[in-house]
PQR file of N, CA, C, O and H, with PARSE charges and radii, in Angstrom:
ATOM      1  N   MET A   1      -0.761 -21.916 -38.755 -0.4000 1.5000
ATOM      2  CA  MET A   1      -0.771 -22.033 -37.061 -0.0000 2.0000
ATOM      3  C   MET A   1      -0.351 -23.026 -36.724  0.5500 1.7000
ATOM      4  O   MET A   1      -0.873 -23.950 -37.347 -0.5500 1.4000
ATOM      5  N   ALA A   2       0.513 -23.399 -35.872 -0.4000 1.5000
ATOM      6  CA  ALA A   2       1.264 -24.768 -35.165 -0.0000 2.0000
ATOM      7  C   ALA A   2       0.104 -25.423 -34.451  0.5500 1.7000
ATOM      8  O   ALA A   2      -0.848 -24.790 -33.997 -0.5500 1.4000
ATOM      9  H   ALA A   2       0.937 -22.649 -35.366  0.4000 1.0000
ATOM     10  N   GLU A   3       0.244 -26.699 -34.384 -0.4000 1.5000
ATOM     11  CA  GLU A   3      -0.569 -27.676 -33.688 -0.0000 2.0000
ATOM     12  C   GLU A   3      -0.190 -27.769 -32.337  0.5500 1.7000
ATOM     13  O   GLU A   3       1.016 -27.791 -32.092 -0.5500 1.4000
ATOM     14  H   GLU A   3       1.018 -27.214 -34.753  0.4000 1.0000
ATOM     15  N   LEU A   4      -0.967 -27.825 -31.455 -0.4000 1.5000
ATOM     16  CA  LEU A   4      -0.545 -27.959 -29.693 -0.0000 2.0000
ATOM     17  C   LEU A   4      -0.365 -29.792 -29.818  0.5500 1.7000
ATOM     18  O   LEU A   4      -1.129 -30.532 -30.438 -0.5500 1.4000
ATOM     19  H   LEU A   4      -1.947 -27.807 -31.654  0.4000 1.0000
ATOM     20  N   THR A   5       0.540 -30.097 -29.244 -0.4000 1.5000
ATOM     21  CA  THR A   5       1.282 -31.746 -28.978 -0.0000 2.0000
ATOM     22  C   THR A   5       0.506 -31.762 -27.453  0.5500 1.7000
ATOM     23  O   THR A   5      -0.031 -30.916 -26.738 -0.5500 1.4000
ATOM     24  H   THR A   5       1.160 -29.496 -28.740  0.4000 1.0000
ATOM     25  N   LEU A   6       0.746 -33.094 -27.393 -0.4000 1.5000
ATOM     26  CA  LEU A   6       0.266 -33.702 -25.742 -0.0000 2.0000
ATOM     27  C   LEU A   6       0.922 -32.799 -24.862  0.5500 1.7000
ATOM     28  O   LEU A   6       0.405 -32.108 -23.984 -0.5500 1.4000
ATOM     29  H   LEU A   6       1.183 -33.781 -27.974  0.4000 1.0000
ATOM     30  N   ASN A   7       2.561 -32.910 -25.314 -0.4000 1.5000
ATOM     31  CA  ASN A   7       3.432 -32.331 -24.644 -0.0000 2.0000
ATOM     32  C   ASN A   7       3.409 -30.661 -23.792  0.5500 1.7000
ATOM     33  O   ASN A   7       3.597 -30.319 -22.625 -0.5500 1.4000
ATOM     34  H   ASN A   7       2.981 -33.471 -26.027  0.4000 1.0000
ATOM     35  N   GLN A   8       3.101 -29.966 -24.980 -0.4000 1.5000
ATOM     36  CA  GLN A   8       2.857 -28.803 -25.374 -0.0000 2.0000
ATOM     37  C   GLN A   8       1.852 -28.131 -24.042  0.5500 1.7000
ATOM     38  O   GLN A   8       1.912 -27.220 -23.216 -0.5500 1.4000
ATOM     39  H   GLN A   8       2.948 -30.244 -25.928  0.4000 1.0000
ATOM     40  N   LEU A   9       0.727 -29.474 -24.544 -0.4000 1.5000
ATOM     41  CA  LEU A   9      -0.582 -28.764 -23.202 -0.0000 2.0000
ATOM     42  C   LEU A   9      -0.162 -29.114 -21.837  0.5500 1.7000
ATOM     43  O   LEU A   9      -0.542 -28.507 -20.836 -0.5500 1.4000
ATOM     44  H   LEU A   9       0.679 -30.214 -25.214  0.4000 1.0000
ATOM     45  N   ILE A  10       0.594 -30.063 -21.839 -0.4000 1.5000
ATOM     46  CA  ILE A  10       0.768 -30.367 -20.643 -0.0000 2.0000
ATOM     47  C   ILE A  10       1.837 -29.544 -19.882  0.5500 1.7000
ATOM     48  O   ILE A  10       1.948 -29.586 -18.656 -0.5500 1.4000
ATOM     49  H   ILE A  10       0.903 -30.556 -22.653  0.4000 1.0000
ATOM     50  N   LYS A  11       2.550 -28.856 -20.626 -0.4000 1.5000
ATOM     51  CA  LYS A  11       3.501 -27.522 -20.277 -0.0000 2.0000
ATOM     52  C   LYS A  11       2.611 -26.441 -20.038  0.5500 1.7000
ATOM     53  O   LYS A  11       2.712 -25.802 -18.990 -0.5500 1.4000
ATOM     54  H   LYS A  11       2.460 -28.822 -21.621  0.4000 1.0000
ATOM     55  N   ILE A  12       1.743 -26.161 -20.898 -0.4000 1.5000
ATOM     56  CA  ILE A  12       0.863 -24.835 -20.642 -0.0000 2.0000
ATOM     57  C   ILE A  12      -0.007 -25.546 -19.206  0.5500 1.7000
ATOM     58  O   ILE A  12       0.070 -24.713 -18.303 -0.5500 1.4000
ATOM     59  H   ILE A  12       1.661 -26.681 -21.749  0.4000 1.0000
ATOM     60  N   ILE A  13      -0.631 -26.543 -18.829 -0.4000 1.5000
ATOM     61  CA  ILE A  13      -1.386 -26.690 -17.698 -0.0000 2.0000
ATOM     62  C   ILE A  13      -0.738 -26.638 -16.706  0.5500 1.7000
ATOM     63  O   ILE A  13      -1.280 -26.198 -15.692 -0.5500 1.4000
ATOM     64  H   ILE A  13      -0.694 -27.220 -19.563  0.4000 1.0000
ATOM     65  N   ILE A  14       1.067 -27.202 -16.651 -0.4000 1.5000
ATOM     66  CA  ILE A  14       1.276 -27.194 -15.374 -0.0000 2.0000
ATOM     67  C   ILE A  14       2.057 -25.414 -14.942  0.5500 1.7000
ATOM     68  O   ILE A  14       2.218 -24.915 -13.828 -0.5500 1.4000
ATOM     69  H   ILE A  14       1.507 -27.559 -17.475  0.4000 1.0000
ATOM     70  N   GLY A  15       2.296 -25.012 -15.909 -0.4000 1.5000
ATOM     71  CA  GLY A  15       2.605 -23.667 -16.026 -0.0000 2.0000
ATOM     72  C   GLY A  15       1.240 -22.702 -15.486  0.5500 1.7000
ATOM     73  O   GLY A  15       1.450 -21.777 -14.701 -0.5500 1.4000
ATOM     74  H   GLY A  15       2.165 -25.417 -16.814  0.4000 1.0000
ATOM     75  N   ILE A  16       0.144 -22.938 -15.870 -0.4000 1.5000
ATOM     76  CA  ILE A  16      -0.977 -22.220 -15.163 -0.0000 2.0000
ATOM     77  C   ILE A  16      -1.155 -22.550 -13.703  0.5500 1.7000
ATOM     78  O   ILE A  16      -1.467 -21.777 -12.797 -0.5500 1.4000
ATOM     79  H   ILE A  16      -0.027 -23.689 -16.508  0.4000 1.0000
ATOM     80  N   LEU A  17      -0.865 -24.023 -13.630 -0.4000 1.5000
ATOM     81  CA  LEU A  17      -1.418 -24.635 -11.896 -0.0000 2.0000
ATOM     82  C   LEU A  17       0.180 -23.917 -11.173  0.5500 1.7000
ATOM     83  O   LEU A  17       0.398 -24.076  -9.972 -0.5500 1.4000
ATOM     84  H   LEU A  17      -0.612 -24.652 -14.366  0.4000 1.0000
ATOM     85  N   VAL A  18       0.734 -23.495 -11.665 -0.4000 1.5000
ATOM     86  CA  VAL A  18       2.295 -22.563 -11.123 -0.0000 2.0000
ATOM     87  C   VAL A  18       1.712 -20.962 -10.526  0.5500 1.7000
ATOM     88  O   VAL A  18       1.772 -20.258  -9.518 -0.5500 1.4000
ATOM     89  H   VAL A  18       0.557 -23.365 -12.641  0.4000 1.0000
ATOM     90  N   VAL A  19       1.256 -20.967 -11.606 -0.4000 1.5000
ATOM     91  CA  VAL A  19       1.466 -19.403 -11.481 -0.0000 2.0000
ATOM     92  C   VAL A  19      -0.104 -19.489 -10.409  0.5500 1.7000
ATOM     93  O   VAL A  19      -0.057 -18.619  -9.540 -0.5500 1.4000
ATOM     94  H   VAL A  19       1.208 -21.539 -12.425  0.4000 1.0000
ATOM     95  N   VAL A  20      -0.983 -20.075 -10.367 -0.4000 1.5000
ATOM     96  CA  VAL A  20      -2.250 -20.110  -9.426 -0.0000 2.0000
ATOM     97  C   VAL A  20      -1.433 -20.237  -8.066  0.5500 1.7000
ATOM     98  O   VAL A  20      -1.477 -19.452  -7.119 -0.5500 1.4000
ATOM     99  H   VAL A  20      -1.021 -20.782 -11.073  0.4000 1.0000
ATOM    100  N   VAL A  21      -0.676 -21.401  -8.179 -0.4000 1.5000
ATOM    101  CA  VAL A  21      -0.691 -21.786  -6.518 -0.0000 2.0000
ATOM    102  C   VAL A  21       0.300 -20.603  -6.052  0.5500 1.7000
ATOM    103  O   VAL A  21       0.312 -20.390  -4.840 -0.5500 1.4000
ATOM    104  H   VAL A  21      -0.640 -22.039  -8.948  0.4000 1.0000
ATOM    105  N   VAL A  22       1.041 -19.894  -6.777 -0.4000 1.5000
ATOM    106  CA  VAL A  22       2.220 -18.596  -6.421 -0.0000 2.0000
ATOM    107  C   VAL A  22       0.912 -17.388  -5.821  0.5500 1.7000
ATOM    108  O   VAL A  22       0.604 -17.225  -4.640 -0.5500 1.4000
ATOM    109  H   VAL A  22       1.031 -20.067  -7.762  0.4000 1.0000
ATOM    110  N   VAL A  23       0.349 -16.706  -6.950 -0.4000 1.5000
ATOM    111  CA  VAL A  23      -0.735 -15.877  -6.497 -0.0000 2.0000
ATOM    112  C   VAL A  23      -1.363 -16.366  -5.047  0.5500 1.7000
ATOM    113  O   VAL A  23      -1.296 -15.606  -4.081 -0.5500 1.4000
ATOM    114  H   VAL A  23       0.599 -16.838  -7.909  0.4000 1.0000
ATOM    115  N   LEU A  24      -1.881 -17.471  -4.956 -0.4000 1.5000
ATOM    116  CA  LEU A  24      -2.617 -17.944  -3.647 -0.0000 2.0000
ATOM    117  C   LEU A  24      -1.371 -17.947  -2.312  0.5500 1.7000
ATOM    118  O   LEU A  24      -1.588 -17.487  -1.191 -0.5500 1.4000
ATOM    119  H   LEU A  24      -1.935 -18.089  -5.741  0.4000 1.0000
ATOM    120  N   GLY A  25      -0.352 -18.437  -2.661 -0.4000 1.5000
ATOM    121  CA  GLY A  25       0.228 -18.122  -1.521 -0.0000 2.0000
ATOM    122  C   GLY A  25       1.025 -16.533  -1.490  0.5500 1.7000
ATOM    123  O   GLY A  25       1.783 -16.371  -0.533 -0.5500 1.4000
ATOM    124  H   GLY A  25      -0.175 -18.811  -3.572  0.4000 1.0000
ATOM    125  N   LEU A  26       0.944 -15.818  -2.097 -0.4000 1.5000
ATOM    126  CA  LEU A  26       1.345 -14.727  -2.047 -0.0000 2.0000
ATOM    127  C   LEU A  26       0.226 -14.001  -1.275  0.5500 1.7000
ATOM    128  O   LEU A  26       0.493 -13.295  -0.302 -0.5500 1.4000
ATOM    129  H   LEU A  26       0.329 -15.950  -2.874  0.4000 1.0000
ATOM    130  N   TYR A  27      -0.985 -14.178  -1.707 -0.4000 1.5000
ATOM    131  CA  TYR A  27      -2.271 -13.947  -1.070 -0.0000 2.0000
ATOM    132  C   TYR A  27      -2.442 -14.518   0.481  0.5500 1.7000
ATOM    133  O   TYR A  27      -2.357 -13.774   1.458 -0.5500 1.4000
ATOM    134  H   TYR A  27      -1.202 -14.751  -2.497  0.4000 1.0000
ATOM    135  N   PHE A  28      -2.589 -15.342   0.530 -0.4000 1.5000
ATOM    136  CA  PHE A  28      -2.604 -15.935   1.897 -0.0000 2.0000
ATOM    137  C   PHE A  28      -1.199 -15.159   2.867  0.5500 1.7000
ATOM    138  O   PHE A  28      -1.467 -14.839   4.025 -0.5500 1.4000
ATOM    139  H   PHE A  28      -2.658 -15.947  -0.263  0.4000 1.0000
ATOM    140  N   PHE A  29       0.086 -14.923   2.398 -0.4000 1.5000
ATOM    141  CA  PHE A  29       1.198 -14.409   2.898 -0.0000 2.0000
ATOM    142  C   PHE A  29       0.524 -13.099   3.426  0.5500 1.7000
ATOM    143  O   PHE A  29       0.516 -12.754   4.607 -0.5500 1.4000
ATOM    144  H   PHE A  29       0.304 -15.183   1.457  0.4000 1.0000
ATOM    145  N   PHE A  30      -0.006 -12.460   2.448 -0.4000 1.5000
ATOM    146  CA  PHE A  30      -0.430 -11.074   3.086 -0.0000 2.0000
ATOM    147  C   PHE A  30      -1.460 -10.811   3.699  0.5500 1.7000
ATOM    148  O   PHE A  30      -1.678  -9.728   4.241 -0.5500 1.4000
ATOM    149  H   PHE A  30       0.000 -12.740   1.488  0.4000 1.0000
ATOM    150  N   LYS A  31      -2.313 -11.896   3.685 -0.4000 1.5000
ATOM    151  CA  LYS A  31      -3.605 -11.675   4.676 -0.0000 2.0000
ATOM    152  C   LYS A  31      -3.299 -12.141   5.636  0.5500 1.7000
ATOM    153  O   LYS A  31      -3.903 -11.638   6.583 -0.5500 1.4000
ATOM    154  H   LYS A  31      -2.135 -12.777   3.244  0.4000 1.0000
ATOM    155  N   GLU A  32      -2.170 -13.405   6.084 -0.4000 1.5000
ATOM    156  CA  GLU A  32      -1.969 -13.556   7.501 -0.0000 2.0000
ATOM    157  C   GLU A  32      -0.725 -12.450   7.945  0.5500 1.7000
ATOM    158  O   GLU A  32      -0.933 -11.805   8.973 -0.5500 1.4000
ATOM    159  H   GLU A  32      -1.679 -13.814   5.314  0.4000 1.0000
ATOM    160  N   TYR A  33       0.224 -12.274   7.395 -0.4000 1.5000
ATOM    161  CA  TYR A  33       1.369 -11.436   8.136 -0.0000 2.0000
ATOM    162  C   TYR A  33       1.530 -10.018   8.146  0.5500 1.7000
ATOM    163  O   TYR A  33       1.696  -9.419   9.209 -0.5500 1.4000
ATOM    164  H   TYR A  33       0.392 -12.797   6.560  0.4000 1.0000
ATOM    165  N   VAL A  34       1.490  -9.368   6.917 -0.4000 1.5000
ATOM    166  CA  VAL A  34       1.037  -8.208   6.573 -0.0000 2.0000
ATOM    167  C   VAL A  34      -0.247  -7.360   6.771  0.5500 1.7000
ATOM    168  O   VAL A  34      -0.299  -6.145   6.582 -0.5500 1.4000
ATOM    169  H   VAL A  34       1.356  -9.854   6.054  0.4000 1.0000
ATOM    170  N   ILE A  35      -1.170  -8.063   7.133 -0.4000 1.5000
ATOM    171  CA  ILE A  35      -2.190  -6.969   7.218 -0.0000 2.0000
ATOM    172  C   ILE A  35      -2.360  -7.573   9.043  0.5500 1.7000
ATOM    173  O   ILE A  35      -3.273  -7.065   9.694 -0.5500 1.4000
ATOM    174  H   ILE A  35      -1.128  -9.050   7.287  0.4000 1.0000
ATOM    175  N   GLY A  36      -1.678  -8.363   9.560 -0.4000 1.5000
ATOM    176  CA  GLY A  36      -1.732  -8.511  10.912 -0.0000 2.0000
ATOM    177  C   GLY A  36      -1.178  -7.354  11.695  0.5500 1.7000
ATOM    178  O   GLY A  36      -1.779  -6.655  12.511 -0.5500 1.4000
ATOM    179  H   GLY A  36      -0.936  -8.776   9.031  0.4000 1.0000
ATOM    180  N   TYR A  37       0.347  -7.258  11.217 -0.4000 1.5000
ATOM    181  CA  TYR A  37       0.968  -6.455  11.168 -0.0000 2.0000
ATOM    182  C   TYR A  37       0.275  -4.699  11.655  0.5500 1.7000
ATOM    183  O   TYR A  37       0.294  -3.944  12.627 -0.5500 1.4000
ATOM    184  H   TYR A  37       0.835  -7.826  10.554  0.4000 1.0000
ATOM    185  N   PHE A  38      -0.277  -4.747  10.266 -0.4000 1.5000
ATOM    186  CA  PHE A  38      -0.578  -3.027  10.117 -0.0000 2.0000
ATOM    187  C   PHE A  38      -1.845  -2.878  11.209  0.5500 1.7000
ATOM    188  O   PHE A  38      -2.193  -1.709  11.379 -0.5500 1.4000
ATOM    189  H   PHE A  38      -0.292  -5.360   9.476  0.4000 1.0000
ATOM    190  N   GLN A  39      -2.599  -3.904  11.988 -0.4000 1.5000
ATOM    191  CA  GLN A  39      -3.818  -4.144  12.729 -0.0000 2.0000
ATOM    192  C   GLN A  39      -3.363  -3.947  14.149  0.5500 1.7000
ATOM    193  O   GLN A  39      -4.187  -4.053  15.057 -0.5500 1.4000
ATOM    194  H   GLN A  39      -2.316  -4.853  11.851  0.4000 1.0000
ATOM    195  N   ASP A  40      -2.143  -3.676  14.389 -0.4000 1.5000
ATOM    196  CA  ASP A  40      -1.765  -3.541  15.844 -0.0000 2.0000
ATOM    197  C   ASP A  40      -1.004  -1.686  15.780  0.5500 1.7000
ATOM    198  O   ASP A  40      -0.288  -1.160  16.632 -0.5500 1.4000
ATOM    199  H   ASP A  40      -1.474  -3.590  13.651  0.4000 1.0000
ATOM    200  N   LEU A  41      -1.330  -1.299  14.923 -0.4000 1.5000
ATOM    201  CA  LEU A  41      -0.164  -0.238  14.995 -0.0000 2.0000
ATOM    202  C   LEU A  41      -1.369   0.944  15.388  0.5500 1.7000
ATOM    203  O   LEU A  41      -2.527   0.812  14.993 -0.5500 1.4000
ATOM    204  H   LEU A  41      -1.912  -1.727  14.231  0.4000 1.0000
ATOM    205  N   PRO A  42      -0.950   2.032  16.165 -0.5600 1.5000
ATOM    206  CA  PRO A  42      -1.587   3.035  16.666  0.2800 2.0000
ATOM    207  C   PRO A  42      -2.494   4.192  15.602  0.5500 1.7000
ATOM    208  O   PRO A  42      -1.930   4.174  14.507 -0.5500 1.4000
ATOM    209  N   GLY A  43      -3.033   4.630  15.594 -0.4000 1.5000
ATOM    210  CA  GLY A  43      -3.587   5.535  14.804 -0.0000 2.0000
ATOM    211  C   GLY A  43      -4.479   5.043  13.735  0.5500 1.7000
ATOM    212  O   GLY A  43      -4.057   5.038  12.579 -0.5500 1.4000
ATOM    213  H   GLY A  43      -3.491   4.644  16.483  0.4000 1.0000
ATOM    214  N   GLU A  44      -5.624   4.646  13.998 -0.4000 1.5000
ATOM    215  CA  GLU A  44      -6.488   4.063  13.433 -0.0000 2.0000
ATOM    216  C   GLU A  44      -7.137   4.548  11.797  0.5500 1.7000
ATOM    217  O   GLU A  44      -7.437   3.799  10.867 -0.5500 1.4000
ATOM    218  H   GLU A  44      -5.967   4.650  14.937  0.4000 1.0000
ATOM    219  N   GLY A  45      -7.229   6.346  11.875 -0.4000 1.5000
ATOM    220  CA  GLY A  45      -7.352   6.545  10.708 -0.0000 2.0000
ATOM    221  C   GLY A  45      -6.376   5.871   9.219  0.5500 1.7000
ATOM    222  O   GLY A  45      -6.698   5.245   8.209 -0.5500 1.4000
ATOM    223  H   GLY A  45      -6.986   6.954  12.631  0.4000 1.0000
ATOM    224  N   ALA A  46      -5.280   6.322   9.687 -0.4000 1.5000
ATOM    225  CA  ALA A  46      -4.019   5.342   8.747 -0.0000 2.0000
ATOM    226  C   ALA A  46      -3.954   4.240   8.598  0.5500 1.7000
ATOM    227  O   ALA A  46      -3.582   4.001   7.449 -0.5500 1.4000
ATOM    228  H   ALA A  46      -5.018   6.830  10.508  0.4000 1.0000
ATOM    229  N   THR A  47      -4.129   3.348   9.185 -0.4000 1.5000
ATOM    230  CA  THR A  47      -4.175   2.171   9.595 -0.0000 2.0000
ATOM    231  C   THR A  47      -5.375   1.589   8.705  0.5500 1.7000
ATOM    232  O   THR A  47      -5.185   0.561   8.054 -0.5500 1.4000
ATOM    233  H   THR A  47      -4.431   3.542  10.118  0.4000 1.0000
ATOM    234  N   ASP A  48      -6.461   2.168   8.680 -0.4000 1.5000
ATOM    235  CA  ASP A  48      -7.948   1.851   7.643 -0.0000 2.0000
ATOM    236  C   ASP A  48      -7.269   2.126   6.330  0.5500 1.7000
ATOM    237  O   ASP A  48      -7.176   1.124   5.622 -0.5500 1.4000
ATOM    238  H   ASP A  48      -6.616   3.002   9.209  0.4000 1.0000
ATOM    239  N   LEU A  49      -6.849   3.059   5.908 -0.4000 1.5000
ATOM    240  CA  LEU A  49      -6.423   3.589   4.862 -0.0000 2.0000
ATOM    241  C   LEU A  49      -5.745   2.403   4.268  0.5500 1.7000
ATOM    242  O   LEU A  49      -6.184   1.825   3.274 -0.5500 1.4000
ATOM    243  H   LEU A  49      -6.924   3.873   6.484  0.4000 1.0000
ATOM    244  N   VAL A  50      -4.745   2.084   4.858 -0.4000 1.5000
ATOM    245  CA  VAL A  50      -3.558   1.224   4.356 -0.0000 2.0000
ATOM    246  C   VAL A  50      -4.455  -0.244   4.155  0.5500 1.7000
ATOM    247  O   VAL A  50      -4.475  -0.943   3.142 -0.5500 1.4000
ATOM    248  H   VAL A  50      -4.389   2.554   5.666  0.4000 1.0000
ATOM    249  N   LEU A  51      -5.025  -0.424   5.165 -0.4000 1.5000
ATOM    250  CA  LEU A  51      -5.659  -2.264   4.611 -0.0000 2.0000
ATOM    251  C   LEU A  51      -6.630  -1.992   3.540  0.5500 1.7000
ATOM    252  O   LEU A  51      -6.561  -2.746   2.569 -0.5500 1.4000
ATOM    253  H   LEU A  51      -5.009   0.144   5.987  0.4000 1.0000
ATOM    254  N   GLY A  52      -7.597  -0.985   3.521 -0.4000 1.5000
ATOM    255  CA  GLY A  52      -8.577  -0.740   2.783 -0.0000 2.0000
ATOM    256  C   GLY A  52      -7.620  -0.636   1.032  0.5500 1.7000
ATOM    257  O   GLY A  52      -8.089  -1.148   0.016 -0.5500 1.4000
ATOM    258  H   GLY A  52      -7.653  -0.373   4.310  0.4000 1.0000
ATOM    259  N   LEU A  53      -6.409   0.047   1.059 -0.4000 1.5000
ATOM    260  CA  LEU A  53      -5.460  -0.578  -0.312 -0.0000 2.0000
ATOM    261  C   LEU A  53      -5.440  -1.489  -0.309  0.5500 1.7000
ATOM    262  O   LEU A  53      -6.012  -1.936  -1.303 -0.5500 1.4000
ATOM    263  H   LEU A  53      -6.028   0.463   1.885  0.4000 1.0000
ATOM    264  N   ILE A  54      -4.869  -2.576   0.633 -0.4000 1.5000
ATOM    265  CA  ILE A  54      -4.013  -3.630   0.459 -0.0000 2.0000
ATOM    266  C   ILE A  54      -5.552  -4.530   0.054  0.5500 1.7000
ATOM    267  O   ILE A  54      -5.404  -5.365  -0.838 -0.5500 1.4000
ATOM    268  H   ILE A  54      -4.405  -2.212   1.440  0.4000 1.0000
ATOM    269  N   LYS A  55      -6.673  -4.431   0.518 -0.4000 1.5000
ATOM    270  CA  LYS A  55      -7.530  -5.430   0.560 -0.0000 2.0000
ATOM    271  C   LYS A  55      -8.230  -4.662  -0.708  0.5500 1.7000
ATOM    272  O   LYS A  55      -9.237  -5.135  -1.235 -0.5500 1.4000
ATOM    273  H   LYS A  55      -6.794  -3.752   1.242  0.4000 1.0000
TER
END
């Protein structure tokens, strides 16, 4: 099994941080903009269904 060098560990940590930041960014985008758009639509039954699937 190959040994992990310091450079490889740094790259792995930076990669994990980038993935976490992207996932959090997508979460906040959908939370603020997409769900806000669906809340103003008529037909509360369908809107509740869509919001339940997104959340």
